Every structure is written in C-alpha cells, then in structure tokens.
C-alpha positions in Angstrom: -18.5 1.6 -19.3 -17.4 4.1 -21.9 -20.3 3.9 -24.3 -24.1 4.4 -24.1 -26.7 2.4 -26.0 -29.6 4.6 -27.0 -33.0 3.8 -28.7 -33.2 6.6 -31.2 -36.3 8.0 -33.0 -35.0 8.3 -36.6 -38.2 9.4 -38.4 -41.8 10.1 -37.6 -44.1 7.1 -38.0 -46.9 7.2 -40.6 -49.6 4.9 -39.0 -48.2 2.0 -37.1 -44.6 2.4 -36.1 -42.2 0.1 -37.9 -38.6 -0.9 -36.9 -37.2 1.4 -39.5 -38.5 4.4 -37.6 -35.9 3.7 -34.9 -32.2 2.9 -34.4 -30.3 1.4 -31.6 -27.2 3.6 -31.5 -24.0 3.3 -29.5 -22.5 6.7 -28.5 -19.8 7.9 -26.1 -20.8 8.0 -22.4 -22.0 11.5 -21.6 -19.9 13.7 -19.3 -21.5 15.6 -16.5 -21.0 19.2 -15.4 -21.5 20.9 -12.0 -25.1 20.5 -10.8 -25.6 17.3 -12.9 -25.6 13.6 -12.2 -25.3 10.5 -14.4 -28.1 8.0 -14.2 -27.6 4.3 -15.0 -31.2 3.5 -16.2 -32.6 0.2 -15.0 -36.2 0.2 -16.1 -38.4 2.3 -18.5 -42.2 2.6 -18.6 -43.8 1.9 -22.0 -47.1 3.6 -22.4 -49.6 4.2 -25.3 -49.2 8.0 -24.9 -45.6 7.7 -26.1 -47.0 7.1 -29.6 -48.4 10.7 -29.6 -45.0 12.1 -28.6 -43.5 10.8 -31.9 -45.7 13.0 -34.0 -44.8 16.6 -34.8 -48.0 18.2 -33.7 -49.2 20.3 -30.8 -49.8 18.3 -27.6 -49.4 18.5 -23.8 -45.7 17.7 -24.3 -43.3 18.7 -27.2 -42.7 16.0 -29.8 -39.6 13.8 -29.4 -36.9 15.5 -31.5 -35.6 13.3 -34.4 -32.2 11.7 -33.7 -33.0 11.8 -30.0 -33.7 8.9 -27.6 -37.3 7.7 -27.2 -38.7 9.6 -24.2 -40.0 7.6 -21.3 -40.4 7.5 -17.5 -37.4 5.7 -16.2 -36.0 4.5 -12.9 -32.3 4.1 -12.4 -29.3 4.4 -10.1 -27.0 7.4 -9.8 -23.6 6.4 -11.3 -21.8 9.7 -10.7 -22.8 13.0 -9.3 -21.8 16.6 -9.2 -25.1 17.7 -7.8 -26.2 18.4 -4.2 -28.9 16.0 -3.0 -28.0 13.2 -5.5 -25.4 10.6 -4.4 -23.7 7.7 -6.1 -25.8 4.5 -5.6 -29.1 6.4 -5.0 -32.2 5.3 -6.8 -34.0 8.0 -8.9 -37.1 8.3 -11.1 -37.6 10.8 -13.9 -38.6 11.5 -17.5 -35.5 10.6 -19.5 -34.7 8.5 -22.6 -34.7 4.9 -23.3 -30.9 4.7 -23.1 -28.4 3.0 -20.8 -27.3 6.3 -19.3 -29.0 9.7 -18.9 -27.9 13.0 -17.5 -30.0 14.6 -14.8 -29.8 18.0 -13.1 -30.9 19.7 -10.0 -34.4 21.1 -10.4 -35.2 18.7 -13.3 -37.8 16.0 -13.5 -35.7 13.4 -11.9 -36.2 12.8 -8.2 -34.9 10.4 -5.6 -37.0 7.3 -4.7 -36.8 4.7 -1.9 -36.7 1.2 -3.3 -37.4 -0.2 0.2 -40.7 1.6 0.5 -42.4 -0.6 -2.1 -42.6 -4.3 -2.8 -40.7 -3.9 -6.0 -38.8 -0.9 -7.3 -40.7 -1.3 -10.6 -43.9 -0.4 -8.7 -42.8 3.2 -9.1 -43.7 2.8 -12.8 -47.0 1.1 -12.1 -49.1 1.4 -9.0 -47.1 4.3 -7.4 -46.3 6.1 -10.6 -48.1 7.9 -13.3 -50.3 4.8 -14.1 -51.6 4.5 -10.6 -52.1 8.2 -10.2 -53.9 8.4 -13.5 -56.4 5.8 -12.3 -56.7 7.3 -8.8 -57.2 11.0 -9.7 -58.8 10.4 -13.1 -61.5 8.1 -11.7 -62.1 9.8 -8.3 -61.7 13.5 -9.3 -62.9 13.5 -12.9 -65.5 10.8 -13.0 -66.9 11.6 -9.5 -68.2 8.0 -8.7 -71.1 7.5 -6.3 -72.0 4.4 -4.5 -74.3 2.3 -6.6 -73.1 3.7 -9.9 -72.4 1.4 -12.9 -68.9 2.1 -14.2 -67.8 1.0 -17.7 -64.1 0.8 -18.2 -62.6 0.3 -21.7 -59.1 -1.1 -22.0 -60.0 -2.6 -18.7 -57.2 -5.2 -18.5 -54.6 -2.5 -19.2 -52.3 -0.9 -16.6 -54.7 2.0 -15.8 -58.0 0.2 -16.5 -57.3 -2.7 -14.2 -56.8 -0.3 -11.3 -59.9 1.8 -12.1 -62.1 -1.3 -12.0 -60.8 -2.2 -8.5 -61.2 1.4 -7.3 -64.8 1.3 -8.6 -65.5 -1.7 -6.4 -63.9 -0.1 -3.4 -66.2 2.8 -3.9 -69.3 0.6 -4.0 -69.9 0.7 -7.7 -70.8 -2.0 -10.2 -67.8 -2.5 -12.5 -68.1 -3.6 -16.2 -64.9 -4.0 -18.2 -64.1 -4.3 -21.9 -61.0 -6.1 -22.9 -59.6 -8.2 -25.8 -59.7 -12.0 -25.6 -61.0 -14.6 -23.1 -57.8 -14.7 -21.1 -57.9 -10.9 -20.3 -61.6 -11.0 -19.7 -61.1 -13.9 -17.2 -58.5 -11.8 -15.4 -61.0 -8.9 -15.1 -63.4 -10.9 -13.0 -61.0 -13.3 -11.3 -58.2 -10.9 -10.4 -59.4 -7.3 -10.8 -62.8 -7.8 -9.1 -64.9 -6.7 -12.1 -68.6 -7.8 -12.0 -68.8 -8.4 -15.7 -66.3 -8.6 -18.7 -67.0 -8.0 -22.3 -64.7 -9.3 -25.1 -64.6 -6.7 -27.9 -62.9 -9.0 -30.4 -65.1 -10.0 -33.3 -67.8 -7.5 -32.4 -69.1 -4.5 -34.4 -70.7 -1.5 -32.7 -74.1 -3.1 -32.7 -72.8 -6.2 -31.0 -70.8 -4.2 -28.5 -73.9 -2.1 -27.8 -75.9 -5.3 -27.0 -73.1 -6.7 -24.9 -73.0 -3.6 -22.7 -76.8 -3.5 -22.4 -76.6 -7.1 -21.1 -73.8 -6.4 -18.7 -75.3 -3.1 -17.5 -79.1 -3.5 -17.9 -79.8 -0.4 -15.8 -77.5 1.8 -17.9 -74.0 3.3 -17.4 -73.3 6.2 -15.0 -69.6 6.5 -15.5 -67.3 5.6 -18.5 -63.6 5.6 -18.0 -62.4 5.7 -21.6 -59.1 4.4 -22.8 -59.8 3.1 -26.3 -62.1 5.3 -28.4 -63.5 4.4 -31.8 -66.6 2.2 -31.9 -66.1 1.1 -28.3 -66.6 4.7 -27.1 -69.6 5.0 -29.4 -71.2 1.8 -28.0 -70.6 3.1 -24.5 -72.3 6.4 -25.2 -75.3 4.4 -26.5 -75.8 3.1 -23.0 -75.3 6.1 -20.7 -77.8 7.3 -18.2 -78.8 10.9 -17.4 -76.0 12.9 -15.8 -73.4 10.3 -16.8 -69.7 11.3 -16.5 -67.2 10.2 -19.1 -63.5 10.5 -18.2 -61.4 10.6 -21.4 -58.0 9.1 -20.5 -56.9 7.6 -23.8 -57.9 6.7 -27.4 -55.4 3.8 -28.1 -57.5 2.5 -31.0 -57.0 5.8 -32.9 -53.3 6.6 -32.2 -51.9 4.8 -35.3 -54.8 5.8 -37.6 -53.8 7.7 -40.8 -57.4 8.9 -41.3 -59.3 11.3 -39.1 -61.4 9.6 -36.4 -64.1 11.1 -34.3 -66.8 10.0 -31.9 -70.1 9.7 -33.7 -72.4 9.5 -30.7 -71.6 12.8 -29.0 -75.3 13.8 -29.4 -76.0 11.3 -26.6 -74.4 13.8 -24.2 -77.1 16.3 -25.1 -79.9 13.7 -24.7 -78.7 12.6 -21.3 -77.2 15.9 -20.0 -73.9 14.0 -19.6 -70.4 15.4 -19.5 -67.2 14.3 -21.0 -63.8 15.6 -19.7 -60.3 14.9 -20.7 -57.8 14.0 -17.9 -54.1 14.4 -17.6 -52.1 13.1 -14.7 -49.7 16.0 -14.8 -52.5 18.2 -13.3 -52.2 16.2 -10.0 -48.4 16.0 -9.6 -48.5 18.0 -6.3 -50.9 15.5 -4.9 -49.0 12.3 -5.9 -48.1 11.7 -2.2 -51.7 11.7 -1.2 -52.7 9.3 -4.0 -49.7 7.0 -3.4 -50.5 6.8 0.3 -54.1 5.8 -0.4 -53.1 3.2 -3.1 -50.5 1.8 -0.7 -53.2 1.2 2.0 -55.5 -0.5 -0.6 -52.7 -2.7 -1.9 -51.6 -3.7 1.7 -55.2 -4.6 2.5 -55.4 -6.8 -0.6 -58.0 -4.6 -2.3 -55.9 -3.8 -5.3 -53.8 -6.2 -7.4 -51.3 -4.9 -9.9 -49.6 -6.9 -12.7 -46.4 -6.0 -14.5 -45.2 -7.3 -17.8 -41.4 -6.9 -18.0 -39.5 -7.5 -21.2 -35.7 -7.4 -21.0 -33.1 -5.7 -23.2 -32.9 -2.2 -24.8 -32.6 -4.0 -28.2 -36.2 -5.3 -27.6 -37.7 -1.9 -27.1 -39.7 -1.8 -30.4 -41.2 -5.3 -29.9 -42.1 -4.5 -26.2 -43.7 -1.1 -27.2 -45.8 -2.7 -29.9 -47.3 -5.1 -27.4 -49.4 -2.2 -26.2 -51.2 -2.0 -29.6 -51.3 -5.8 -30.2 -52.7 -6.4 -26.7 -50.2 -9.1 -26.0 -48.9 -7.6 -22.8 -50.1 -9.1 -19.5 -50.0 -6.1 -17.2 -48.2 -2.8 -17.0 -45.6 -2.8 -19.8 -42.1 -2.2 -18.5 -38.7 -2.6 -20.2 -35.7 -3.7 -18.2 -32.8 -1.7 -19.7 -29.9 -2.8 -17.6 
C-alpha cells in the first residue's frame, strides 16, 4: 500500500452532523522515524462522546483539529516499526484516527494487546476497553451501589448501560432500564437481566415519571445517567433520600443548538442526594483490575456483551449516526480494514 484513506473532519457541525462536515480523503502513506511505528488500523470504536470532540470548546480532551482525521479508539496491527517494544505483526490499541494507517510512538497512547486473551479482539473496544471500564468503575465507584438498591439506568441498551444493568444484578440490586423501542426493551430483560424495562418513545416527562413509578414503586436509589433531558428530569422525580446519580453521558443533548439544562435539580436538595460526573480516564491505572473482574463475570455467564460492527471506512458517517438514531444493536464498532 502506498496511500492512506482517512475520514477527515472538514468543518464543525451545527446541531446534527451532516455528511458535508466530513471528507474521505486519500493521502500518501505516512513515513515513520526512529521511535515510531506504523499501525494498520483494523477496527475503530464509535462512541457518543466523539460528538463533543468535534466542537471547538473546552472539554476533557482538545477538539479534533479541522482537516484532521476523526479521533477514535482503534485496534490494529503493526505494519512497520522503528520503535523498541513494538514489532511487525503485533496487535496494538490506542487513541488514533479513523484512517487506514496511523503513526504511533513509544510513550504514546498506543499499547500492545493480546488477541488470544479475549474471545474476540474487538472485545478490547467493548467489555475490556473504555466502555466496560466506564460501566465498572462508574457504577461501583461513583454510584456506590448497595444490596437491595433500586438502580435506574438510562440508555440501558447501549454499550455502557447494558453492562451497568448486569453489574447491578450481580451486586444484588433491582435494575430498571430505559431504552427506545420494544426490541431494545425486550433485550434488557431477556439478555441483560434487567428486572423491568421502560420504552421512552412516545412519552413526555409526565408519562416517563409514571412509568418509572410503576417500575420502581419504592423509589430509585441510584441513577446511572447516559441520556439527559426529560429522561433525567423524570428520574430525579423518583429518587429516594441519599440517592446517588452518576452522570456518564447526555446523548439527547449533544446535537442541540439551544442550551439544555436539568430542571429538577431541586430534588437533590429535598432528598439530600448527590450527582457526580464520571470520566473513565480517572481509572486508567486500574484498568487491569477492572478487566480481570469483568473477565471472570463474563466467563461465568453473568455478563453478556453485544457488538454491532459495520464495515468500511467509507461508511463511517452512517455508522456513527446510528448512535443518535438508536439503530445500533450493541457496542458500535467500525471495521476499517
């Protein structure tokens, strides 16, 4: 190969991203210097948080520069190396671009992985990657579940939410999930071990409030929040005293062009509850611990994980937008190679 296909961010989206915000560009294959290695990317993780990286505003990561490839967690194979510790043919995982080839360097984000240590190498982008670790540490460390708690998970059929519900059951909690559509709600109870599922589609805040009350008649002790908007407001309407809310994501608000804010925060005062944002980067040094625990749970059949893999770098936009349409059936992954 002498060329490199790259999925480029051409302009910053205003509201929902549109195809014109991006460009599939073919450029010369990058050359590597001493201490660097060339990665042939095989798979890329597509996550809602990537929408925030497109905007030019302060965040936990710098915005993606214009005319640069769409940033993503990727796994690939070392094609060429001038770096100690990285050999041709070795599998690696890192934060690179959605492109056929990326340049890594010693001391960077990219690290070796063992494809034989997991059922599928793509599991490094789901259960054993940032998704699984977000669920594990976000739920156990931030939400502090106790046996007998009622746990409400929004975006419950998503990559993170589906794992949180199963962790809740492992910890002896009652798990209530909110998802979009009868198919996803069925998956919550039949595959992810939720006690109850609520379909948010076609419901206003009052109807959501009533549905949560029916599914959690004794109130909610923990909310693992992935969605925001009226779903968060309805959840706050049902919290118990000393409830814990872990704020993982606000996917319903990411493409909004108008300011959005939670309107029921006063419920935190009434119930002496706490809400805390969570970021998986805070737990990087403990990923080994979390991955080991998740591996045991998966081996014992206590955790199921689904992956939705679309193929082809030319299909990046359509695959990414599945996250906001709700049409993906599991952790969204793009097969690049």
